[in-house]
C-alpha positions, 0 to 999 in steps of 0.5 A: 372743281365747280364754283357756280359756273366756274370750272377749275382744275380738279385740285385747284390752287388758290392765291389767298387775299392778303392786305397790301400784298395781292395787288394786280401785279403780284396776282399776275406773277402767280397766274403765270406760275399756275395759280388757278383762282386769285382774289383782291386783297379785302376791300371795305364795303363802306369804302366801296359805297363811297367810291373809295378803294375802287382801284383795288378792284382793277384786274387784267383779263389774264387773272381770270378766274378772278374774285373781289373780296369784300368785308363789312359790318352793315348789311346795307353797305355789303349790299351796295358794295356787292353791286359796285364789285359786280359792276367791275365784272369779276368772276365771283364775289368773296366775303371775308368772315375771317380777318382777326384784326381788331380794327376790323372786328370792332366794326362787326366785320371779318371774324366778328361774325363768328360770334353771331352766326345769325349776323353771318347768315344775314350778311351772306344772304344779303350778298348772294341776293345782290348779285348774279355772280357766285359768292364764296366765303373765307372764314376761320374755325370759330371765334375761340376753342369754345365756339368752333361750329364750322360744320354748322357754319358751312351748312348755313352758308350752303343754305343761303346760296354760298358756292364755296367755303375757304377755311383758315384752320385757326380760330380768331383767338389764335390769330396767326399763332400756333399751328393750323389745325388741319384735322378739322378739314376731314371733320368738316368734309365728313359733314352730312349734307355738305355739298359745296367745295371746301378750300383749305388755308393755313400753313400750306407752304410745301407741295407735300402739305397740299398733297396731304390735304387733298389725299388725307383730309379730302379737301376740294382745293387749297389756298396759299398765302404767305408762302407765295410772297416773292415765290410765285413758283410755288403754284407750279411746284405744287401742281407738278408734285400733285400730278407726278409725285416729284419736285421741280428744280428750284428757280435759278438765280437768273429766273428769280431776279427776272421775275422780281424785275417783271413784278417791279415793272408791273407794280410801277405801271399799275400804281405809279412810280412812287407807290409802285416802288413802295409796294415791291418792298414787301416782296424783295426779301423772299425773291432773294432769300438764300442768295449769296450776298442777297441781303446786301442787294436787298439793303441797297434796293430798299433805299432806292427810289428810281425804279429804273435804277432798282431794276438795273441793280436786280438784273445785273446782280453778281454775288461775287462783285459784293465780295470783291468790293468788300475785300477792296 
């Protein structure tokens, strides 16, 4: 798949930008396991033009192809933020036209643009004109069921120079409720005159889901979000299933604990000791989900503040010891 000058795999798997989740340490774990393209969490254009939020753009070379996602409700701010983002030397700039959260929407940002396609067109054009990097967009089907105009949106964005479009298959009114409406992907891909790649997002949690969207809906890429948290192996698993039609073995207990410890170390190095420990709390649950006595381990490490002690508990975890202690 081609995004401007960026050549990805033929069926690329993207890591979704997620607020307070997709920091550099987590992106690195996902890249190690086969994520083709990764993004920052969304960053306010207003904060960037005031020199705030700059740390969110930091990345390591191994994260490439790497995109910075911005959002905002003013053209001037989006133009300035694009210049700031470009100076950080990413591979692409992504515009968030999909966030459904009220505090974002009330500022005419995120999915608010789905109520005013003229504003969306101007915003997208402003960003495209401000950079030589490829610009991509992430949006939703529409504001609500009465305003699903995703074909019109895709053609409009293509016309102003956007190089790829990711669609979360829900409306803004749905937020994250109900099932993603994958039937719209085939409808979108069949749009006459549409040439830019379409990336599917929403409820993609298994290799089978990804295969269906490639084979039946005809999308050009898939974007995985929540299913990757504490489970970066999903990218490797999806890639293997797409190529060979079989499932990889699940990661062993030792592999899961080692990856968790690796991310903890990277988090502390990136954020500093205090905030690095806090950031990891979003990931522990999924790393140890389903492990015998894993809930007891999670309860313990959630209370600890010393990263060395947390790492020691993780790497030396023995499910049987918790049962012996309970009996004693």
